[in-house]
PASE-412716 format. One record per atom (N, C-alpha, C): residue in one letter; atom name; x, y, z. Coordinates in steps of 0.02 Angstrom, whole numbers, m for minus. Layout:
% residues N
a;CA;X;Y;Z
...
***
This chain:
% residues 117
m;N;m654;733;592
m;CA;m700;677;594
m;C;m689;634;532
v;N;m690;569;541
v;CA;m680;523;485
v;C;m748;506;455
n;N;m752;509;389
n;CA;m812;492;352
n;C;m834;421;371
s;N;m898;412;385
s;CA;m923;347;406
s;C;m918;294;351
k;N;m908;316;288
k;CA;m899;269;233
k;C;m830;236;235
i;N;m784;264;273
i;CA;m718;234;280
i;C;m723;181;334
a;N;m731;119;311
a;CA;m745;63;356
a;C;m708;0;332
p;N;m697;m47;377
p;CA;m664;m109;356
p;C;m698;m139;295
g;N;m656;m168;253
g;CA;m680;m199;192
g;C;m662;m160;129
l;N;m645;m96;136
l;CA;m624;m58;78
l;C;m559;m86;50
k;N;m554;m87;m17
k;CA;m496;m117;m49
k;C;m465;m71;m100
g;N;m399;m77;m107
g;CA;m363;m39;m157
g;C;m314;m84;m194
e;N;m293;m61;m252
e;CA;m247;m100;m293
e;C;m203;m53;m334
q;N;m141;m71;m342
q;CA;m94;m33;m383
q;C;m47;m82;m418
q;N;m24;m63;m478
q;CA;22;m105;m516
q;C;82;m65;m537
t;N;138;m100;m548
t;CA;197;m70;m577
t;C;235;m122;m617
l;N;272;m99;m666
l;CA;315;m141;m705
l;C;385;m139;m674
v;N;415;m196;m662
v;CA;482;m197;m634
v;C;531;m175;m689
c;N;570;m123;m675
c;CA;618;m96;m723
c;C;680;m72;m685
e;N;726;m44;m721
e;CA;789;m23;m690
e;C;780;30;m636
h;N;722;64;m635
h;CA;709;117;m586
h;C;684;91;m518
n;N;662;29;m514
n;CA;634;5;m451
n;C;664;m62;m429
v;N;725;m75;m450
v;CA;760;m136;m428
v;C;816;m119;m380
a;N;835;m168;m341
a;CA;896;m163;m301
a;C;954;m177;m349
g;N;996;m128;m358
g;CA;1048;m131;m409
g;C;1095;m190;m404
h;N;1110;m212;m344
h;CA;1159;m266;m335
h;C;1131;m335;m353
v;N;1065;m340;m362
v;CA;1035;m405;m381
v;C;988;m400;m441
s;N;973;m339;m463
s;CA;927;m327;m520
s;C;859;m361;m509
k;N;833;m357;m449
k;CA;767;m383;m430
k;C;726;m326;m399
f;N;660;m333;m401
f;CA;615;m283;m373
f;C;636;m269;m301
s;N;646;m205;m285
s;CA;672;m188;m219
s;C;617;m187;m166
t;N;638;m198;m104
t;CA;591;m196;m48
t;C;561;m126;m40
p;N;600;m71;m44
p;CA;569;m5;m39
p;C;517;7;m94
s;N;529;m18;m154
s;CA;480;m10;m208
s;C;417;m48;m193
m;N;424;m108;m166
m;CA;365;m149;m148
m;C;324;m114;m93
i;N;359;m87;m43
i;CA;324;m52;11
i;C;287;9;m17
g;N;319;47;m61
g;CA;286;105;m91
g;C;224;85;m130
l;N;227;30;m166
l;CA;169;6;m203
l;C;113;m14;m156
m;N;130;m47;m101
m;CA;80;m66;m51
m;C;48;m3;m19
e;N;88;47;m6
e;CA;62;110;21
e;C;14;143;m28
r;N;32;144;m92
r;CA;m11;174;m143
r;C;m77;135;m150
a;N;m75;69;m142
a;CA;m137;30;m143
a;C;m181;48;m84
s;N;m150;61;m26
s;CA;m188;81;33
s;C;m219;150;24
i;N;m182;196;m6
i;CA;m209;262;m22
i;C;m268;255;m69
d;N;m261;212;m119
d;CA;m314;200;m168
d;C;m378;176;m134
a;N;m373;139;m81
a;CA;m431;111;m46
a;C;m475;165;m15
v;N;m445;220;7
v;CA;m484;268;48
v;C;m485;340;23
h;N;m439;361;m17
h;CA;m433;433;m31
h;C;m494;464;m65
a;N;m529;426;m105
a;CA;m589;454;m137
a;C;m644;469;m87
l;N;m640;440;m27
l;CA;m691;449;25
l;C;m672;501;77
l;N;m613;528;72
l;CA;m593;580;121
l;C;m632;644;110
e;N;m644;680;164
e;CA;m678;744;161
e;C;m631;796;131
e;N;m660;850;105
e;CA;m618;905;80
e;C;m575;931;138
g;N;m512;943;124
g;CA;m466;966;175
g;C;m433;911;215
q;N;m443;848;195
q;CA;m412;791;229
q;C;m365;755;181
t;N;m316;722;210
t;CA;m273;676;174
t;C;m254;621;223
s;N;m216;573;199
s;CA;m191;522;245
s;C;m116;518;239
v;N;m85;500;294
v;CA;m12;493;297
v;C;5;425;327
g;N;55;393;298
g;CA;77;329;325
g;C;120;340;386
y;N;114;296;436
y;CA;156;302;495
y;C;184;236;519
e;N;166;181;488
e;CA;196;117;507
e;C;189;68;450
v;N;244;31;438
v;CA;245;m22;388
v;C;276;m83;421
n;N;242;m140;415
n;CA;268;m202;442
n;C;256;m256;388
v;N;306;m264;345
v;CA;298;m311;289
v;C;358;m357;283
r;N;346;m413;250
r;CA;400;m460;233
r;C;404;m466;157
h;N;464;m463;131
h;CA;475;m473;60
h;C;491;m547;52
l;N;445;m584;23
l;CA;448;m657;22
l;C;486;m688;m36
a;N;488;m653;m93
a;CA;518;m683;m153
a;C;540;m628;m200
p;N;591;m642;m241
p;CA;614;m593;m289
p;C;568;m587;m350
a;N;574;m532;m386
a;CA;537;m523;m448
a;C;585;m492;m498
d;N;584;m518;m559
d;CA;631;m499;m611
d;C;608;m437;m650
i;N;656;m404;m681
i;CA;642;m349;m726
i;C;595;m375;m781
g;N;544;m335;m797
g;CA;497;m353;m850
g;C;431;m380;m826
v;N;426;m401;m763
v;CA;362;m427;m738
v;C;320;m370;m708
t;N;255;m382;m705
t;CA;210;m334;m675
t;C;194;m357;m604
i;N;202;m312;m557
i;CA;187;m325;m486
i;C;121;m290;m470
t;N;77;m326;m436
t;CA;13;m298;m413
t;C;11;m300;m337
a;N;m3;m242;m308
a;CA;m12;m238;m235
a;C;m86;m230;m220
f;N;m108;m266;m169
f;CA;m177;m263;m146
f;C;m177;m240;m74
s;N;m227;m201;m56
s;CA;m234;m176;12
s;C;m307;m181;33
e;N;m318;m203;95
e;CA;m385;m204;122
e;C;m385;m171;190
l;N;m430;m124;200
l;CA;m438;m91;265
l;C;m470;m141;312
i;N;m435;m155;368
i;CA;m460;m205;415
i;C;m479;m176;483
e;N;m460;m114;496
e;CA;m477;m85;561
e;C;m476;m9;556
v;N;m525;23;588
v;CA;m528;96;594
v;C;m535;112;667
e;N;m489;153;692
e;CA;m492;176;762
e;C;m483;251;761
r;N;m537;287;772
r;CA;m538;360;765
r;C;m512;379;696
n;N;m454;412;691
n;CA;m426;432;627
n;C;m371;385;603
r;N;m362;329;637
r;CA;m308;282;620
r;C;m336;222;582
l;N;m300;205;528
l;CA;m322;152;483
l;C;m269;97;481
l;N;m291;34;484
l;CA;m246;m23;478
l;C;m266;m62;416
f;N;m216;m75;373
f;CA;m225;m111;311
f;C;m186;m177;311
q;N;m216;m228;282
q;CA;m181;m290;265
q;C;m157;m280;193
v;N;m92;m291;181
v;CA;m64;m280;114
v;C;m29;m342;88
e;N;m33;m351;22
e;CA;1;m407;m11
e;C;25;m383;m79
a;N;79;m414;m103
a;CA;104;m400;m170
a;C;115;m465;m207
y;N;99;m464;m272
y;CA;102;m525;m313
y;C;139;m512;m378
d;N;176;m563;m399
d;CA;203;m569;m466
d;C;161;m623;m499
g;N;109;m603;m536
g;CA;61;m651;m562
g;C;23;m682;m504
d;N;25;m749;m499
d;CA;m9;m785;m445
d;C;37;m797;m385
r;N;100;m777;m391
r;CA;149;m790;m338
r;C;154;m731;m290
k;N;139;m744;m226
k;CA;144;m692;m176
k;C;218;m677;m162
i;N;235;m612;m168
i;CA;305;m592;m155
i;C;312;m549;m93
g;N;256;m527;m64
g;CA;259;m486;m4
g;C;193;m486;32
e;N;196;m476;99
e;CA;136;m473;140
e;C;150;m435;204
g;N;97;m409;234
g;CA;106;m376;298
g;C;49;m328;313
t;N;65;m277;352
t;CA;16;m226;371
t;C;46;m157;361
h;N;0;m109;354
h;CA;19;m39;345
h;C;m31;3;383
r;N;m7;53;418
r;CA;m51;99;455
r;C;m46;169;426
r;N;m105;201;422
r;CA;m109;270;398
r;C;m153;309;447
a;N;m144;374;449
a;CA;m186;418;489
a;C;m217;470;444
i;N;m281;483;456
i;CA;m315;537;419
i;C;m302;601;457
i;N;m278;651;421
i;CA;m262;716;452
i;C;m294;772;413
e;N;m302;828;446
e;CA;m327;889;414
e;C;m268;924;380
t;N;m280;946;317
t;CA;m227;981;281
t;C;m227;1056;297
n;N;m283;1080;323
n;CA;m289;1151;343
n;C;m312;1155;415
p;N;m267;1140;462
p;CA;m288;1138;533
p;C;m310;1206;560
***
């Protein structure tokens, strides 16, 4: 059963510094997989404190566009907002920014599952 406090409107946020560990090597810009991971972590941040004991969430769909590059040394912030709950399935609107400039947007889906079935 999903906690009734897990409802649309919950928000999460995560930041990272662009460095040699999260860039696409051939262009030295923030990589798309790193951006997606940051968006996923922002989505986790939105709901994990409200999960019941013995529950976690797992990602099962990502639909994002990487809109602009980001250079080494900048801080990227990902924002996530829960926009739909259907049984144990959660839909998030996600965005990533380099300062005020949007560099990514899309949706991410997670499912709440029991860790001790």
